[in-house]
C-alpha atoms as one frame of an Amber mdcrd trajectory, in Angstrom:
protein
  47.358  -9.832 -14.937  46.303 -13.138 -13.419  46.148 -11.563  -9.974  44.037
  -8.704 -11.402  41.526 -11.134 -12.964  41.343 -13.085  -9.728  40.565  -9.852
  -7.894  37.688  -9.074 -10.303  36.231 -12.575  -9.947  36.320 -12.397  -6.137
  34.717  -8.925  -6.219  31.846 -10.128  -8.412  31.307 -13.128  -6.167  31.087
 -10.914  -3.099  29.039  -8.180  -4.806  26.893  -9.824  -7.483  24.798  -6.660
  -7.854  27.742  -5.121  -9.701  27.008  -7.400 -12.627  25.091  -5.438 -15.254
  21.745  -7.163 -15.830  20.798  -7.769 -19.440  17.285  -7.140 -20.700  15.479
 -10.341 -21.604  14.512 -10.979 -25.212  10.801 -11.777 -25.279   9.218 -13.737
 -28.107   5.565 -12.826 -28.668   5.236 -14.743 -31.948   3.539 -17.780 -30.427
   0.908 -15.746 -28.587  -2.454 -15.056 -30.165  -3.221 -11.342 -30.076  -6.942
 -11.856 -29.512  -7.210 -14.860 -27.185  -4.329 -14.075 -24.787  -5.740 -12.854
 -21.462  -2.587 -12.587 -19.343   1.049 -11.584 -19.816   3.696 -12.068 -17.142
   6.670  -9.849 -17.942   7.942  -9.557 -14.380  11.673  -9.820 -13.574  12.784
  -9.256 -17.176  14.984  -6.176 -16.621  12.807  -4.264 -19.078  13.551  -0.576
 -19.530  10.496  -0.052 -21.734   7.185  -1.827 -22.194   7.525  -3.754 -25.469
   5.312  -2.250 -28.189   3.919  -5.721 -28.915   2.114  -5.664 -25.564  -0.345
  -3.102 -26.893  -1.422  -5.489 -29.642  -3.147  -7.838 -27.168  -6.579  -6.304
 -27.459  -8.321  -8.559 -24.918  -5.625  -8.587 -22.260  -6.980  -8.728 -18.696
  -3.821  -9.158 -16.604  -0.430  -7.534 -17.161   2.427  -8.143 -14.732   5.413
  -5.813 -15.124   6.678  -6.146 -11.562  10.380  -5.816 -10.796  11.778  -4.318
 -13.979  13.623  -1.090 -14.746  10.740   0.904 -16.175  10.992   4.651 -15.688
   7.983   5.748 -17.712   4.548   4.446 -18.620   3.763   5.134 -22.288   0.486
   6.809 -23.239  -0.334   3.739 -25.309  -1.258   2.007 -22.050  -4.791   3.333
 -22.626  -5.164   0.918 -25.553  -5.398  -1.990 -23.099  -8.936  -1.074 -22.100
  -9.870  -4.638 -21.094  -7.223  -4.784 -18.344  -8.443  -5.822 -14.907  -5.099
  -6.288 -13.144  -2.008  -4.133 -13.706   1.163  -4.605 -11.673   3.848  -1.914
 -12.048   5.473  -2.352  -8.636   9.240  -2.384  -8.070  10.378  -0.326 -11.037
  11.650   3.242 -11.100   8.491   5.022 -12.228   8.306   8.706 -11.327   5.070
   9.820 -12.987   1.676   8.400 -13.924   0.270   9.508 -17.301  -3.402  10.502
 -17.233  -3.996   8.005 -20.040  -3.630   5.185 -17.530  -6.865   6.313 -15.908
  -8.749   5.517 -19.105  -8.469   1.851 -18.060 -11.954   1.906 -16.596 -12.139
  -1.880 -16.139  -9.199  -2.048 -13.735  -9.919  -3.912 -10.513  -6.386  -4.171
  -9.115  -3.621  -1.600  -9.582  -0.219  -1.983  -7.970   2.511   0.663  -7.838
   3.758  -0.990  -4.645   3.589  -4.558  -3.351   2.661  -4.298   0.307  -0.888
  -5.616  -0.054   0.439  -8.931  -1.364   3.704  -9.202   0.592   2.483  -7.986
   3.943   4.718  -6.700   6.768   7.877  -7.249   4.722   8.324  -5.788   1.295
  11.222  -6.127  -1.089  10.097  -2.831  -2.574  11.802  -1.129   0.367  14.989
  -1.939  -1.548  13.673  -1.308  -5.027  10.711   0.947  -5.491   8.885   3.515
  -7.589   9.334   7.225  -7.043   5.863   8.625  -7.703   5.310  12.050  -6.148
   1.782  12.848  -7.325  -1.460  10.986  -7.932  -3.493  12.660 -10.690  -7.079
  13.575  -9.794  -8.172  11.283 -12.632  -7.660   8.382 -10.198 -11.381   8.813
  -9.536 -12.133   7.406 -13.002 -11.168   3.913 -11.839 -14.380   3.260  -9.957
 -14.152  -0.532 -10.369 -10.926  -0.761  -8.369 -10.948  -3.235  -5.485  -7.220
  -3.079  -4.634  -4.910  -0.062  -4.894  -1.301  -0.096  -3.715   0.957   2.977
  -3.685   3.297   1.713  -0.959   6.967   2.760  -1.000   6.668   5.905  -3.093
   7.177   9.618  -2.401   3.543  10.749  -2.295   2.827  13.751   0.008  -0.973
  13.889  -0.381  -4.002  11.855  -1.436  -6.399  13.532  -3.906  -9.950  14.108
  -2.686 -11.183  12.287  -5.796 -10.343   9.028  -4.069 -13.913   9.207  -2.750
 -15.099   7.948  -6.156 -13.426   4.547  -5.651 -16.533   3.207  -3.945 -15.683
  -0.467  -4.602 -12.231  -0.291  -3.019 -11.555  -3.064  -0.487  -7.784  -2.801
   0.050  -5.710   0.378   0.060  -2.042   0.908   0.918  -0.001   4.095   1.174
   2.661   2.555   3.403   5.995   4.399   3.469   5.226   7.669   1.706   5.264
  11.320   2.815   1.574  11.837   3.491   0.857  14.592   6.012  -2.941  14.335
   6.159  -5.848  12.219   4.996  -8.650  13.798   2.961 -12.051  13.944   4.630
 -13.424  12.156   1.573 -11.735   8.920   2.638 -14.864   8.218   4.657 -16.719
   7.548   1.385 -14.900   4.234   0.851 -17.629   2.193   2.498 -16.375  -1.179
   1.181 -12.815  -0.701   2.463 -11.564  -3.565   4.632  -7.762  -3.053   4.737
  -6.112   0.333   5.154  -2.338   0.690   5.477  -0.929   4.185   6.079   2.005
   3.294   8.306   5.357   5.079   8.014   4.118   8.458   6.821   3.973  11.945
   8.356   0.440  12.057   9.709  -0.157  14.200  12.802  -3.949  13.916  12.990
  -6.820  11.856  11.591 -10.134  13.127  10.160 -13.281  12.119  12.041 -14.626
  10.800   8.725 -12.133   7.937   8.948 -14.417   6.213  11.437 -17.195   6.097
   8.824 -15.376   3.080   7.357 -17.577   0.574   9.150 -16.439  -2.398   7.049
 -12.795  -1.888   7.975 -11.110  -5.032   9.330  -7.480  -3.918   9.585  -6.101
  -0.423  10.179  -2.357   0.255  10.290  -1.273   3.739  11.371   2.013   2.887
  13.057   5.137   5.021  12.725   3.574   8.408  12.135   3.343  11.517  14.334
  -0.290  11.128  15.387  -1.103  12.915  18.638  -4.739  11.883  19.101  -7.319
   9.421  17.810 -10.898  10.388  16.891 -13.308  10.104  19.800 -15.636   8.153
  17.520 -13.291   5.125  17.250 -16.095   2.899  18.485 -17.807   3.199  15.094
 -15.281   0.662  13.721 -17.712  -2.139  14.477 -15.948  -4.739  12.291 -12.340
  -3.844  13.088 -10.193  -6.738  14.345  -6.683  -5.243  14.022  -5.617  -1.740
  15.068  -1.927  -0.845  14.974  -0.967   2.641  16.167   2.486   1.982  17.592
   5.330   4.486  17.314   3.247   7.639  17.355   2.802  10.490  19.843  -0.410
   9.435  21.549  -0.936  10.437  25.176  -4.375   8.909  25.591  -6.593   6.235
  24.085 -10.257   7.254  23.714 -12.741   5.280  25.815 -14.680   4.467  22.634
 -11.964   1.970  21.636 -13.699  -0.261  24.164 -16.712  -0.325  21.818 -14.754
  -2.077  19.044 -16.046  -5.405  20.272 -14.455  -7.561  17.536 -10.961  -6.188
  18.154  -8.486  -9.057  18.560  -5.148  -7.253  18.005  -4.296  -3.850  19.453
  -0.805  -2.374  19.244  -0.277   0.921  21.082   3.394   0.345  21.913   5.991
   3.121  21.866   3.750   6.113  22.430   3.415   8.501  25.389   0.323   6.948
  26.943   0.019   7.325  30.715  -3.059   5.207  31.450  -5.414   2.717  29.820
  -9.136   3.421  29.402 -11.322   1.283  31.653 -13.624   0.361  28.768 -10.934
  -1.876  27.291 -12.331  -4.518  29.656 -15.200  -5.011  27.204 -12.861  -6.296
  24.493 -13.487  -9.995  25.077 -11.790 -11.015  21.806  -8.568  -9.106  22.490
  -5.902 -11.805  22.248  -2.906  -9.680  21.200  -2.354  -6.479  23.147   0.994
  -4.733  22.730   1.587  -1.716  24.995   5.274  -1.575  25.980   7.293   1.592
  25.572   4.711   3.912  27.138   4.438   5.807  30.425   1.858   3.410  31.839
   2.457   2.304  35.438  -0.079  -0.517  35.416  -0.242  -2.368  32.091  -3.132
  -4.582  33.186  -6.565  -3.945  31.742  -8.997  -3.326  34.620 -11.284  -6.365
  35.154 -10.154  -7.996  31.903
């Protein structure tokens, strides 16, 4: 018996994840239902959103990150003063249309890549959303939208209505194409669509003239739009691990570009117009078929 107990203790020490996490008991009694503006219920092992949350009629920020939520109750629509809602790192599979009644939302997170860039814990623990309802277009005050690390195969065309959007992430989903309407997001500055299943890009993408950072790495993209030079404010372009054979000459017109990653493609030569990129400090191009990696006259 003693040996058996010792074995259990050693096992739990080596594999602490085997310990069943208990849901936290949350005391709302000391919080005023009218004056409270923010609730942080992250990391509480919640399986449901406590019903008391919906009593905070002036709530502006609700953090439910890293719990065990599987569903979002329809009562979420009662929190119509919310500006920031974080539901990342749960086990959510579906978004109720009632959530899109939250017309004051400015930041909505179903993933956490926009805040924890380049490395995300949500790769280990994520949501499992497969569809974005067309009602997403109702949230026209959104400035940040994060759907990273889900199972989304397509982006609804109604995304064009999010005209105030500045940051958008669909990193690590199953997206096969971008809607032409994405070009309507004129305020967009950050766009992350790496690790999806894209094979081509719409020409309308280059209408995003305010874009600063564009991440398209680890897809199946075979060609870039010839109008790439329209990205007049772009400083970071990452298109590594795709199937590109050429880089359009117009990339040389992105005069503010400081980081360019074209590594691990099938590119055979570099366009001569890259010599005009005077701010290009970080240029990654290994893993291609290029014989001469030097930029002509750079």
